N, C-alpha and C positions, 0 to 999 in steps of 0.2 A: 154419461149415464150415471145415475146414482149407483152406489154399491149397497150390498146388503150383508150384514154380519150378524150372527146370532149364536148364542150358546144356550143349550138346553140340558137340563138334568133329566134323565129317563131311567125307568126301572128295569133296564136291560143291561147285559154285559157289553163292554166295548167291542168284544169279538162279534157278538150278535149284530150290533149296529153296523160295524165295519162290513160284515158279510152282506147285510141287506143293501147297503149303498153300493158295494162293489158289484152287485148282480145287475149290471146295466141292462142286460137282455130282458129283464122282468119289468123294467120301468113302465111300459105301456099298460101293464096290468093295474097300476095304482096311481101313477103320476098324472095330475091334471095337464091337459094340453099335449101329452106325449102320445102320439098316434102309432108310432112304430119305433123299433130299435133293431139294429143289426150290428153284430160284432164283425168288423172287417178282418181283424188280425189280432192274435194274442202272441206275445213273445216275452222272453225274460229280459228284464232291464238290468241296470247296474245296481250293485249293493243290495241284492235280494229283492228288488222290486219286480213287478210284473206290469207290462204295458199292454193296454187294449187300445185298438183304434176302432171307434164305433161311430155309426150313423144313428142319429135320432131324427124323427120326423115330428115337428112341433105343429100343432093345428090350433089356431086361435082365431075365432070369428071367421072371416073370409080368407085368412092367410093360412097357407100350409107350406112349411119350409123344411128342407132337410139340411142338417149340418153335421159335419164330421168333427170329432174331437179325439184327442189322445188322453187316455186316462191312465195315470200311473198309480198303481196300487202298492202301498208300502205296508206289508203284513206285520212286520215287527213293531214299528211304532204306531201301527193302526192309523195311517193317514192316507188320504186319497187326493191327488192333484189332477185337475182337468185343464187342458189347454185346447184352444180352438185350432182346427185344421182348415176347414173350408165350409162355405155356406153363406148365410145372410148377415153375418156379423162383421163389424169392423174388427172386433176383438172379443174374447171371452175367456175368463179364467175363473176357476172355482177351486176351493179347498175344503176338505173335511178332516176333522181330527176327532179321535175317540179315546177317552181316558176313563179307566175304571175308577169309581169313587164309591164310598160307602153307600149301599142301597141301590147301586146301578152304575151308570156311566154319565159322563159329561160329553156332549156332542157339540162341536164348534163347526159352523158352516160360514163360508164367505163366498160371495160371487160378485163379479164385476164384468159387465158386458155392454156393448153398444151395437144396435142394428145399423146396417148400412142404409136401409130404407127409411126415409124421413117419416113416412106415415106410420110404419111400425114403431119407430122411436116415440112418436107422439102418443100412440095408443098405449104402449107399454109404460111410458113415463107417467101416465095418469093412474095406472093400477099397479105400478111396480112393487111397492111395499106389500100390498095385499096379495099379489101374485106370489112373491117370495114366501110369505107366511103360509099360503096355501100349499106350496111345495113342501116346506118343512113339515107341516101338519100331515101331509100325505105319507111321508116317511114314518112319522110317529104312528099313524093308523096301521100302516103295513107291519110295523114291529108288533103292535098289539095283535093283529091277525095271525102273524107267524109264531109269536112267542108267548102269547097270552097276556093277561092283565098284569101279572106280577113279574113277568120276565122270567 
């Protein structure tokens, strides 16, 4: 499956954007195709990290799939790493990084995944880049809604 990597400059602090992405339980309120979210477990990780195990329900056309992931929150460097636990994927990893820059922050996002189901692979393959861009824009709109136009 193709990967998607994107870096955006936004008029918000790195902390604001980190907090927004770390709030996995709120994803159904603003993320396209995210029908539900449930945090299974939260525990301290190593080196000051926090680990969430979460289920997300993705609804796309006639497909509705639940998948579990392990989200590692790194508050000090403001990074978030996600790895796949169970569900419809062969594999899935994503990473977020947030760095303060003059006038706001730089957000870097990377995702790589592949569905087990050939039909889902085909559908997502046709719209992959557009879908990833819609997801990133949804986070931007959420930041605007939460923090205002100027951050």
